[in-house]
N, C-alpha and C positions, 0 to 999 in steps of 0.2 A: 504494500500500500504506500502510495507516495503522499508526502506531506508538503504543503505549500507554507514554508516557514517565513514569517515576517518578524523582524526584530521589534521587541516591545519598546515603546517610547516611555519616558518617565511620565508618571501620573500628571494629568493636566496639560500635557503637551501633544496629545493625539490630535489629529486633524488640523494641524497648523496652529494650535493654541500653546501659549507659553505657560510657565508655572503659575502665573497669576490669572489664568483663564482668559487672557486677552489674545485675540487673533494676531498672528504674525510675531515678529521678533521685537523685543524691547531694545531700542538703541540707547546707549548711555548718553547723558546730556552732553552737548558740545561744550568745549571750554570757551570762556569769554573771548571774543574776537579782538577787542581793543583794550588798551591800558585802562581807559575809563570804565569799561565793562568789568574788567578784572577787579578794579578797586570797588566797584559797586557790589560785586559778588562777595568780596571780603567784608565789606561793611554789613551786608545783609547776614553774613554768616555769624558775626559776633553780636548782632542786634537780636538778642535772645527773646525779648518781649515783643518784637515786631512793631515797635513804636515809630520806626523811622528816625530815631534819634538814639545816640549812644550815651549811656551813663558813664561815670568814671570807671566803674568795674568793667563794663563792656569795652570801653576804649582800651583799658589795660590789656585785655585779651587780644586786641588787634595789634598792639605794639610789642615787638619782640627784639631781643638782642641777637647777635650773631651765633650764640650758643643755644638759641631757642628758649632762653629764659625770658619771662615777661618783664617789661619795664617796671622799675620800682614805682610805688604809688605816688611818691612825691613828684617824680618827673611827669607822671601822667597828669597830676593836678596842675602842674606848671603849664603843660600843653593845653589843658582845658581852659585855663585862665587866659592864655594867649589867643586861642582860636574860637572861643565861645563868644562870638561877636554880638549876639543878641542878649547875652547875660541870662540865658535860660537855665544854666547849670547842666545843659546837655549839648551834644555835638550833632549837628545835622550833617547830611551827606556833603553839601558844598563846603562846610567848615572842615569836615574830615578830609576832603580832597586837598584843601590848602595845607592842613596839618601834615598830611602824608608827604606832600612835596617838600615841606620844610624838613621833615625827618630824613627823607632820602638825600637832600642836599647836605645835611649834617653827616649822614652815613658816608658819603663820598669824602667829606672833609676828614672824618675819623680814620678812614682807611689810608689817607695820605700821611697821617701822623703815626699810625700804627706800623712802624717800619719793620718790625720783626714778624708781622702778620699773626700775632698771638690772639687777636680779638679783644685785647685790653690795652690800655694806655698806662705806661709806667711813668716814673718821675721825670726822666729825661725827655720822654716824648711829650709829656704834659708841659714841661718847661718850654720846649720848642713851639708847641701849639700856642701857648699864651703869649710868647714873644711875637709870633707871627700875627697874632690878633692885635698887637700894639700895647700889651700889658707888661710892664717891667716889674715883675713880682719877685720878691726875695725867695731864696731857697727855703727859708724857714716857713714862709706863708704857703708855698707850694706843698711842702711836706705836711702842713696842717690840713690842706685841702685833700691830699691823698688819704690821710688818716681818717678824715670824716667820711669820705665817699668810697673807701675801699671795703667792699662787703665781703671779700674773700679772705682778707688778712694777708695778702701776698704783695702788698705795695703797688697795686695798680687799680685801675677803675674800668668798669664796663662801659659800653657805648651809651646806655641811657644816663649813667652818672656823668659821663663826659659832657653830654648835652646839657645836663642840669648845671654843671660847673660853669660852662661857657656862658649860658644864658644868665645865671645868677651874677657872675662877675660883671657882665655887661650892664645888667640892670642896676646893680649897686654903683658901678662906676658912673653911669649916666646920672643917677641920683646925687652922687657926690659932686659931680661937675656943676649941677644946678646950685649947689651951695658955694663951691670954690669958683666963684665967677671970674676971678683974676688968674686962674690956672696955676696957682702956686704949689699945688700938691698937698695942701693942708688947709684946714678950715676949723673955725670955732663954732660949735653948735650947742644949743641948749638941750636939756634933758628930753623934753617933749618932742623937740625937733628930731632928735636921734630916734626916739620911739616911733615917730611917724615914718621916718626913713625905713626902719626895719619892717614895720607892719605893711607898708605899701609895696615892699619887695619880697614878700613871702608867698 
């Protein structure tokens, strides 16, 4: 007796149906075609509540260092303050796009100063960076900065902390220049004026 053998298909895939009971084959979603579409895809991926805006915690998930660790929350808040143009406490997609470009510009800068390609900035690399930015800072002060922002205890700083250092030094320098109007490099300020300077630059 002859048998007409037909190979059995997995359950749910007979007669052209896939495992979900849908006719035909399920094509995987195509990757975003443009940089803006890719950025939108990433924005939507971290927008967990689908509000169309990112909270501080959601933004932190979007910003990563070269070793895939998330940005520290202080740097994230700094970015929020800089790019939350409507003061809503949230980041919209247009604000996120501007923030992302700013971060990528800093990443290019970081790589230029990370001469050994370690993914971290050590004392000498930080000294070179600050000098190139126009800040003539003492070794003592640079060591103090390294100590404050070195989260690994290895005498270096990660990308997110490098950004925070550079932005903080710039904002404090700009604030000091508004007091030191003659450009002497020193100024006399009152107690509350000092407190105001610190509060406005945190």
